[in-house]
C-alpha positions as CSV (number, residue, x, y, z in Angstrom):
1,M,-13.3,9.7,-21.9
2,N,-12.4,10.8,-25.3
3,Q,-11.0,14.0,-26.0
4,N,-14.0,15.4,-26.6
5,D,-15.4,14.2,-23.4
6,I,-12.1,15.8,-21.7
7,R,-12.6,19.4,-23.4
8,N,-16.5,19.0,-22.3
9,T,-15.7,18.5,-19.0
10,L,-13.1,20.9,-18.3
11,D,-15.1,23.3,-20.0
12,T,-18.2,22.7,-17.8
13,E,-16.4,22.8,-14.3
14,S,-13.9,25.5,-15.3
15,I,-10.9,23.3,-14.8
16,R,-7.8,24.5,-16.2
17,L,-5.1,22.3,-16.4
18,S,-1.7,23.1,-14.4
19,K,1.3,22.8,-17.0
20,A,3.4,23.4,-14.0
21,L,2.0,20.3,-12.5
22,G,2.5,18.2,-15.3
23,Q,-1.1,18.0,-16.1
24,N,-1.7,16.0,-19.7
25,L,-4.7,13.6,-19.3
26,L,-4.1,10.4,-21.7
27,H,-7.4,9.8,-23.6
28,D,-6.6,7.2,-26.3
29,Q,-8.5,4.2,-25.3
30,N,-6.2,1.9,-27.3
31,V,-3.4,2.9,-25.3
32,L,-5.5,2.9,-22.1
33,Q,-6.6,-0.7,-22.6
34,R,-3.0,-1.5,-23.2
35,I,-1.4,0.1,-20.1
36,A,-4.4,-1.8,-18.0
37,K,-3.6,-5.2,-19.9
38,A,0.2,-4.3,-18.7
39,A,-1.0,-4.7,-15.0
40,D,-2.2,-8.2,-15.9
41,L,-5.1,-7.5,-13.0
42,R,-7.1,-9.8,-11.5
43,K,-10.8,-9.4,-9.5
44,D,-8.6,-9.8,-6.1
45,D,-5.9,-6.9,-7.2
46,Y,-5.2,-4.3,-5.1
47,V,-4.2,-1.0,-7.0
48,L,-3.1,2.2,-6.4
49,E,-3.1,5.2,-9.1
50,V,-1.2,8.5,-8.6
51,G,-2.1,11.6,-10.8
52,P,-5.6,10.1,-12.2
53,G,-6.7,13.4,-13.6
54,L,-10.3,13.1,-14.5
55,G,-10.6,9.6,-14.3
56,S,-9.7,7.9,-17.8
57,L,-7.4,5.6,-16.9
58,T,-9.8,4.8,-13.7
59,E,-12.3,3.4,-15.4
60,H,-10.5,0.9,-16.9
61,L,-9.1,0.0,-14.0
62,L,-12.1,-0.2,-11.6
63,Q,-13.6,-2.8,-14.1
64,E,-10.8,-5.7,-12.9
65,V,-9.5,-4.6,-9.7
66,N,-10.8,-5.4,-6.0
67,E,-9.8,-2.2,-4.8
68,L,-8.6,1.4,-6.3
69,T,-7.3,3.5,-4.1
70,V,-6.1,7.1,-6.0
71,I,-4.3,9.9,-5.0
72,E,-5.0,13.0,-6.8
73,K,-3.3,16.4,-5.6
74,D,-5.6,18.8,-7.1
75,K,-8.6,19.8,-5.8
76,R,-10.3,20.6,-8.8
77,L,-9.5,17.3,-9.9
78,A,-10.2,15.5,-6.7
79,S,-14.0,17.2,-6.3
80,H,-15.0,15.6,-9.6
81,L,-13.7,12.2,-9.1
82,D,-15.5,12.2,-5.8
83,K,-18.1,13.0,-7.4
84,K,-17.9,10.3,-10.2
85,F,-16.9,7.7,-8.2
86,K,-18.9,7.9,-5.1
87,N,-21.4,5.3,-5.7
88,K,-18.4,3.1,-6.8
89,R,-17.8,0.7,-3.6
90,K,-14.1,-0.4,-5.2
91,F,-13.1,3.4,-5.4
92,K,-11.4,5.1,-2.4
93,L,-9.8,8.8,-2.9
94,I,-7.0,10.4,-1.1
95,H,-6.7,14.2,-1.7
96,N,-3.0,14.9,-1.2
97,D,0.5,15.3,-2.7
98,A,1.4,12.0,-3.5
99,L,5.2,12.7,-2.5
100,K,4.0,14.0,0.8
101,Y,1.7,10.9,1.2
102,F,4.4,8.6,1.1
103,E,6.7,10.4,2.9
104,N,4.4,10.9,5.8
105,I,2.9,7.4,6.0
106,E,4.0,4.0,6.3
107,V,2.1,1.6,4.5
108,D,2.8,-1.8,2.9
109,W,2.3,-1.9,-0.5
110,S,3.6,-5.2,-1.3
111,A,0.5,-7.0,-2.2
112,W,-0.3,-3.9,-4.2
113,K,-0.1,-2.8,-7.9
114,M,0.5,0.9,-9.2
115,V,-0.6,1.6,-12.2
116,S,-0.7,5.6,-13.2
117,N,-0.1,8.0,-15.6
118,L,2.4,9.7,-13.7
119,P,2.3,13.8,-13.9
120,Y,5.6,14.9,-15.6
121,N,6.9,16.5,-12.9
122,V,6.5,13.4,-10.1
123,A,7.8,10.9,-12.1
124,S,11.4,10.3,-11.3
125,P,11.1,11.4,-7.3
126,L,8.1,9.4,-7.1
127,L,9.4,6.3,-8.5
128,V,12.9,6.6,-6.4
129,D,10.8,7.0,-3.3
130,L,8.9,4.0,-4.0
131,A,11.8,1.9,-4.5
132,S,13.4,3.2,-1.7
133,M,10.3,1.2,0.6
134,P,11.0,-1.8,2.5
135,N,7.1,-2.8,1.2
136,G,6.9,-1.5,-2.0
137,P,4.3,-2.2,-4.8
138,Q,5.0,-5.6,-6.4
139,R,4.1,-3.7,-9.8
140,L,4.9,-0.6,-11.2
141,V,2.8,0.2,-14.9
142,V,3.5,4.0,-15.1
143,T,3.6,6.7,-17.9
144,V,6.7,9.2,-18.0
145,Q,8.3,10.9,-20.4
146,W,10.4,9.0,-22.9
147,E,13.8,10.1,-22.0
148,V,12.6,9.6,-18.0
149,G,11.6,5.9,-19.8
150,Q,14.9,5.4,-21.3
151,R,16.6,6.1,-18.3
152,L,15.0,3.9,-16.2
153,N,15.7,0.8,-18.7
154,A,19.2,1.9,-19.5
155,K,22.3,0.0,-20.0
156,P,25.9,1.0,-18.0
157,S,28.4,2.6,-20.3
158,T,25.4,5.0,-22.5
159,R,24.8,8.2,-22.2
160,E,21.1,7.7,-20.4
161,Y,22.4,5.5,-17.5
162,S,22.3,7.8,-14.4
163,K,21.6,7.6,-10.7
164,L,17.9,7.0,-11.2
165,T,18.7,4.3,-13.2
166,L,20.4,3.1,-10.1
167,L,18.0,4.2,-7.1
168,V,15.2,2.4,-8.9
169,G,16.8,-0.5,-10.7
170,C,18.1,-1.4,-7.3
171,R,14.6,-2.7,-6.1
172,Y,12.7,-2.9,-9.6
173,Q,13.0,-4.6,-12.8
174,V,11.9,-2.7,-16.5
175,R,9.9,-6.0,-17.9
176,N,8.7,-3.8,-21.0
177,I,8.5,-0.8,-22.6
178,F,6.4,0.9,-25.0
179,K,6.1,4.7,-26.6
180,I,3.3,7.0,-26.6
181,S,2.7,9.3,-29.2
182,P,2.1,13.3,-27.9
183,R,-1.9,12.9,-30.0
184,C,-2.9,10.3,-27.1
185,F,-2.9,13.3,-24.6
186,F,-4.7,16.0,-24.0
187,P,-3.0,18.9,-24.4
188,E,-0.2,17.1,-26.1
189,P,3.2,17.4,-24.8
190,R,6.3,18.1,-26.9
191,I,7.6,15.3,-26.9
192,D,6.9,11.2,-26.6
193,S,6.0,9.0,-23.3
194,A,7.0,6.0,-22.6
195,C,5.1,3.1,-20.4
196,L,6.8,0.9,-18.1
197,T,6.6,-1.8,-16.4
198,L,8.6,-2.9,-13.5
199,D,8.2,-6.0,-11.4
200,R,9.9,-5.7,-7.7
201,R,12.8,-7.7,-7.2
202,T,12.0,-11.2,-5.7
203,K,15.5,-11.7,-4.7
204,P,16.6,-8.7,-2.8
205,L,20.2,-7.0,-4.1
206,F,20.9,-6.2,-0.6
207,K,19.3,-5.5,2.7
208,H,17.1,-2.9,3.7
209,Q,19.8,-1.2,5.7
210,L,21.8,-0.9,3.3
211,H,19.7,1.3,0.9
212,K,20.5,4.3,2.5
213,P,24.2,3.6,2.4
214,F,23.6,2.4,-1.6
215,T,21.7,6.0,-2.3
216,T,24.5,8.1,-0.6
217,V,27.2,5.8,-2.8
218,V,25.3,6.7,-6.3
219,K,24.4,10.1,-5.2
220,R,28.3,10.7,-4.8
221,A,29.5,8.6,-8.0
222,F,27.2,11.1,-10.5
223,S,27.5,14.4,-8.1
224,Q,30.1,15.0,-11.1
225,R,29.6,12.5,-14.3
226,R,32.7,13.5,-16.2
227,K,35.1,12.8,-13.3
228,M,36.4,9.7,-12.2
229,M,34.2,8.1,-10.0
230,R,37.1,7.7,-7.3
231,K,37.6,11.6,-6.9
232,N,33.7,12.1,-6.2
233,L,34.0,9.7,-4.0
234,K,37.1,10.3,-1.9
235,G,35.4,12.9,0.3
236,G,33.2,10.6,2.3
237,W,35.8,7.6,3.1
238,P,39.4,7.6,3.9
239,E,41.4,6.6,0.9
240,D,42.4,3.3,1.6
241,Q,39.2,2.0,2.5
242,L,37.7,3.6,-1.0
243,D,40.6,1.9,-2.4
244,A,40.2,-1.5,-1.1
245,A,36.4,-1.7,-1.8
246,M,36.7,-0.4,-5.6
247,A,39.6,-3.1,-5.6
248,A,37.1,-5.8,-4.0
249,A,34.0,-4.4,-6.8
250,N,36.9,-5.4,-9.5
251,L,36.9,-1.4,-10.5
252,D,39.8,0.5,-11.8
253,P,40.7,3.8,-10.0
254,K,39.7,5.7,-13.0
255,I,36.3,4.9,-13.9
256,R,33.4,7.1,-14.2
257,A,30.0,5.9,-12.8
258,E,28.3,6.0,-15.6
259,K,30.7,2.4,-16.8
260,V,29.6,0.8,-13.1
261,T,27.2,-2.0,-13.3
262,M,24.4,-2.0,-10.6
263,D,26.5,-5.2,-9.0
264,Q,29.4,-3.3,-8.6
265,F,27.8,-0.6,-6.9
266,V,26.3,-3.0,-4.7
267,T,30.0,-4.6,-3.7
268,L,31.3,-1.2,-3.5
269,T,28.6,-0.4,-0.7
270,K,28.8,-3.7,1.4
271,E,32.5,-3.4,1.1
272,L,32.1,0.6,2.5
273,H,29.9,-0.4,5.2
274,D,31.8,-3.3,6.4
275,Q,28.4,-5.7,5.0
């Protein structure tokens, strides 16, 4: 669908896009093809798409895969998708809030890929949820706000390095990133977007039972970014245990969280939880 198709469809079906739901529909065909190509799709692939909107990306994905499952929260858009693709054998529609869906159902997604132009308002929490799964998708190709993309791809000691970097990066590695202009969307957002390809780590950094403790350590460490990390953490553990764990991770007691590497956070978590 090009921009005119989107406008006409919205008018004909009396659909008004919601800014609160982060509904900016991608219409540039070259960008849509580039996103699909980044997923390296094969005819036997199972693919998940969150927030398909009117189905512009959906059309590209259906041509290449064995099964495409889409999750759409907006009942007006879900109705449109159902009518548009109901005769496609490979198409499955789930009318639900993706965040609630993943929270309430346990599925082994490890053989799946997720390819999505994510609604801006759910992109970060959704990616964190996917990374928390023991069997999350093998590859994520996602369009997010440029700022979020920079945080996902950030290095220590930079302004962008954050708890999002670590909570997604503990399970996924960024393989590629490219910028998308606001002109490629309808309506046009005020900011650039980024498309990232993230692959699930083939060798886990820690056992799954350490994921919750790792999350706790990271969130506490970044709770007050300008403070020394030790001060943020000391309420959660005895000081002697915390000092020993920081020493084992080769961390200066005065260091801030933004300078601590992924490996050091993993070591710190293991030491604090006797693993």
